[in-house]
C-alpha positions, 0 to 999 in steps of 0.5 A: 917662518912659515915657508923658506926662502928657497920655497917662496922663491920657487912660488914666486916664479911659478906664480909670475909665470902664468902671466905668460900665456895671455901675453904671448897669446897677445902678440899673435902665438895660438892658444896652443903655442902660448901654452907650450911655451908657458909650460916651458918656462915653467919646466925651465924654473923648476929645473933652475931652482934645482940645478942653481943653488944660489938662484935668486928669482924674487924680484929678479924674475920680475925685472927680467920678464917684465923688461924682456916683454917690452924690449920685445914688443917695441922690437917686433914693432920695429921690423919692416912692414910694421908700425912702431908702438909709439906711432900705433898709440899716437894715432889711437890717442888721436888728439892730432894727425901723425904730422910730419916725417921728422916727428915719425922718425923721432917716434922711430928712434924713441921705440929703439930707445925702449928696446935698449932700455928693456934689453939692458935692464932684463940683462942686468935682472938675469945677472943678478938672478943667477949670480949673487956676486954681482947683485949689488952692482946689478941692483944698482944699475937695474934701479938706475935704469928703472929710474931713466925709463921714468925720466925718459918717458917724461922727458921725451913728452915734453920734447915732443911737445917743444920740438914738434909742436905735439899737443899730447902730454904724458898725462893723454898717454897714461889716460890712454894706456889705462883703458883696457880697450886701446890694447886690443886696438894696438897691433903687438 
């Protein structure tokens, strides 16, 4: 072909790493720190491409970073003094009051589930990226975990509707998440 697999793989990783600075800035880092962290990520990618001959960035780097971000964001908002991310979203959707402590505990546990989903998927992505012998099993596990995340999203809404009499639906959540302004209102 026009470009080797190794070159494409490195270009994919470098292009994907460009999304790091805006995200890191959104989580509260200064512009300088976010850019510095992105530069460190780029250096790590270049070094890994040269030092780890069997590394495969595409598609695993995306799996690692996206799921790692999910785990990080949900974990960060579980810390004392912070409002869980899903609870913030329920408040911003504003279809009904937040409700009972029981529902709030359900939301709190939901956020921990997303920390686990994101963290475990990210670890399997890292394994597949670094060790070719793990790719068949890790790829299957990653596919299963991503499918479980989708199923969890829909089933958790159905459970909240049934058990906690919540009016929000998965459609309401998707519509809210598609609004660009909502991301500025969330305390990530």
